[in-house]
KOLTOR-259298 format. One record per residue: residue in one letter; residue number from 1; chain; x, y, z of N, C-alpha, C in turn. Coordinates in steps of 0.1 Angstrom, whole numbers. Example, Ala and Ser with C-alpha at 12.3 -4.5 7.8 and 13.67 -1.06 7.14 Angstrom:
REM KOLTOR-259298
<"A",1,"A",<132,-57,78>,<123,-45,78>,<132,-33,78>>
<"S",2,"A",<128,-22,71>,<137,-11,71>,<129,0,79>>
***
This chain:
REM KOLTOR-259298
<"X",1,"A",<716,1486,2749>,<712,1478,2739>,<718,1470,2736>>
<"X",2,"A",<709,1456,2726>,<717,1440,2728>,<728,1448,2722>>
<"X",3,"A",<739,1436,2726>,<755,1437,2718>,<759,1426,2713>>
<"X",4,"A",<750,1413,2723>,<751,1400,2714>,<743,1402,2706>>
<"X",5,"A",<744,1388,2696>,<737,1383,2684>,<724,1378,2694>>
<"X",6,"A",<727,1366,2705>,<719,1362,2713>,<705,1370,2719>>
<"X",7,"A",<711,1382,2724>,<704,1393,2732>,<697,1399,2720>>
<"X",8,"A",<697,1405,2709>,<692,1406,2691>,<684,1396,2698>>
<"X",9,"A",<682,1385,2691>,<672,1377,2689>,<665,1378,2699>>
<"X",10,"A",<669,1378,2712>,<660,1377,2724>,<652,1390,2726>>
<"X",11,"A",<653,1404,2719>,<651,1419,2716>,<639,1412,2700>>
<"X",12,"A",<642,1410,2697>,<634,1404,2679>,<621,1393,2689>>
<"X",13,"A",<623,1383,2694>,<611,1378,2700>,<607,1386,2708>>
<"X",14,"A",<611,1395,2718>,<603,1397,2728>,<591,1409,2720>>
<"X",15,"A",<596,1417,2714>,<587,1428,2703>,<576,1418,2695>>
<"X",16,"A",<580,1408,2692>,<572,1395,2687>,<559,1397,2692>>
<"X",17,"A",<564,1388,2708>,<554,1384,2718>,<544,1396,2727>>
<"X",18,"A",<554,1407,2726>,<545,1418,2732>,<534,1425,2721>>
<"X",19,"A",<534,1422,2706>,<524,1426,2696>,<515,1420,2701>>
<"X",20,"A",<516,1401,2702>,<506,1396,2703>,<498,1395,2715>>
<"X",21,"A",<501,1400,2729>,<501,1400,2740>,<488,1411,2742>>
<"X",22,"A",<497,1420,2734>,<494,1434,2734>,<475,1432,2726>>
<"X",23,"A",<474,1426,2718>,<457,1423,2711>,<449,1415,2716>>
<"X",24,"A",<459,1405,2724>,<450,1392,2732>,<445,1403,2747>>
<"X",25,"A",<452,1405,2752>,<451,1417,2759>,<437,1425,2764>>
<"X",26,"A",<439,1432,2748>,<431,1443,2744>,<415,1435,2741>>
<"X",27,"A",<418,1420,2734>,<403,1415,2734>,<401,1411,2744>>
<"X",28,"A",<407,1406,2755>,<403,1405,2768>,<394,1415,2776>>
<"X",29,"A",<396,1431,2779>,<395,1439,2784>,<380,1443,2780>>
<"X",30,"A",<381,1444,2759>,<370,1446,2753>,<360,1435,2757>>
<"X",31,"A",<361,1421,2760>,<346,1413,2763>,<344,1417,2775>>
<"X",32,"A",<350,1418,2785>,<345,1424,2799>,<339,1433,2802>>
<"X",33,"A",<344,1444,2791>,<336,1454,2788>,<324,1455,2781>>
<"X",34,"A",<323,1446,2773>,<309,1443,2770>,<299,1433,2781>>
<"X",35,"A",<305,1428,2791>,<295,1421,2798>,<290,1436,2809>>
<"X",36,"A",<304,1441,2810>,<296,1455,2821>,<284,1460,2816>>
<"X",37,"A",<283,1463,2803>,<277,1473,2797>,<264,1465,2795>>
<"X",38,"A",<260,1452,2794>,<254,1443,2791>,<248,1444,2807>>
<"X",39,"A",<252,1442,2816>,<250,1442,2828>,<240,1458,2833>>
<"X",40,"A",<247,1466,2826>,<244,1481,2826>,<230,1481,2822>>
<"X",41,"A",<225,1477,2815>,<214,1480,2805>,<209,1469,2807>>
<"X",42,"A",<208,1462,2815>,<196,1446,2821>,<196,1439,2806>>
<"X",43,"A",<204,1438,2805>,<199,1427,2790>,<207,1413,2794>>
<"X",44,"A",<197,1406,2798>,<203,1395,2804>,<211,1385,2797>>
<"X",45,"A",<197,1380,2785>,<207,1373,2771>,<217,1378,2768>>
<"X",46,"A",<222,1388,2765>,<234,1395,2757>,<244,1394,2769>>
<"X",47,"A",<242,1397,2780>,<252,1396,2794>,<257,1381,2792>>
<"X",48,"A",<253,1369,2790>,<250,1357,2798>,<260,1356,2780>>
<"X",49,"A",<261,1359,2773>,<267,1353,2757>,<284,1365,2763>>
<"X",50,"A",<281,1372,2768>,<292,1381,2763>,<299,1377,2780>>
<"X",51,"A",<297,1371,2787>,<300,1365,2802>,<311,1356,2794>>
<"X",52,"A",<298,1341,2786>,<305,1331,2780>,<319,1336,2775>>
<"X",53,"A",<322,1350,2764>,<327,1348,2761>,<343,1355,2763>>
<"X",54,"A",<340,1364,2776>,<349,1366,2782>,<354,1355,2795>>
<"X",55,"A",<345,1350,2800>,<353,1334,2803>,<364,1328,2795>>
<"X",56,"A",<360,1327,2787>,<370,1319,2774>,<382,1327,2775>>
<"X",57,"A",<383,1339,2768>,<395,1348,2769>,<402,1351,2784>>
<"X",58,"A",<393,1351,2795>,<402,1350,2803>,<405,1340,2811>>
<"X",59,"A",<404,1330,2810>,<411,1317,2810>,<421,1318,2801>>
<"X",60,"A",<423,1314,2790>,<429,1315,2786>,<443,1324,2784>>
<"X",61,"A",<440,1335,2789>,<448,1347,2794>,<458,1342,2807>>
<"X",62,"A",<451,1335,2817>,<457,1329,2828>,<463,1316,2825>>
<"X",63,"A",<460,1304,2813>,<468,1294,2811>,<480,1298,2808>>
<"X",64,"A",<481,1311,2795>,<492,1313,2790>,<499,1324,2800>>
<"X",65,"A",<499,1326,2808>,<498,1338,2819>,<505,1352,2812>>
<"X",66,"A",<493,1354,2805>,<497,1369,2800>,<490,1378,2815>>
<"X",67,"A",<478,1373,2822>,<477,1380,2836>,<479,1365,2852>>
<"X",68,"A",<477,1369,2852>,<482,1357,2866>,<467,1346,2869>>
<"X",69,"A",<476,1335,2868>,<459,1327,2867>,<447,1332,2881>>
<"X",70,"A",<455,1334,2890>,<444,1334,2900>,<433,1351,2893>>
<"X",71,"A",<442,1356,2892>,<438,1371,2888>,<425,1368,2878>>
<"X",72,"A",<429,1357,2869>,<418,1349,2858>,<405,1348,2863>>
<"X",73,"A",<409,1339,2875>,<397,1331,2887>,<392,1345,2885>>
<"X",74,"A",<394,1353,2896>,<392,1361,2902>,<377,1369,2892>>
<"X",75,"A",<384,1371,2884>,<374,1384,2877>,<364,1374,2869>>
<"X",76,"A",<369,1360,2864>,<356,1355,2859>,<344,1354,2869>>
<"X",77,"A",<346,1354,2886>,<341,1350,2897>,<331,1360,2900>>
<"X",78,"A",<340,1373,2895>,<332,1389,2902>,<323,1391,2889>>
<"X",79,"A",<326,1386,2874>,<319,1385,2863>,<308,1377,2869>>
<"X",80,"A",<307,1369,2868>,<300,1358,2871>,<290,1363,2881>>
<"X",81,"A",<295,1369,2892>,<282,1376,2907>,<272,1387,2902>>
<"X",82,"A",<279,1393,2890>,<275,1406,2884>,<262,1402,2875>>
<"X",83,"A",<266,1391,2870>,<254,1384,2858>,<245,1379,2869>>
<"X",84,"A",<246,1370,2881>,<236,1363,2885>,<228,1371,2892>>
<"X",85,"A",<235,1389,2897>,<223,1396,2906>,<217,1405,2895>>
<"X",86,"A",<216,1401,2884>,<206,1402,2879>,<190,1402,2875>>
<"X",87,"A",<192,1386,2880>,<183,1380,2883>,<169,1385,2894>>
***
């Protein structure tokens, strides 16, 4: 447990960030799942809209280092490949 005022403050800040990051990661995973579901069903219009949302969330997560920027790029690339393969 934290023993100094600065360590207690750091613990409070970390907890706030953990909650924010959890919701952002959850939204990102949901968007990715929406793309996969649309691809599985074969609905190209829905897949393209879901892809647009997922790309936005992934890029943001990469910029904010929620996930590694290279991982964000890789996930975007793979989602794009899945959607383009529907043609």
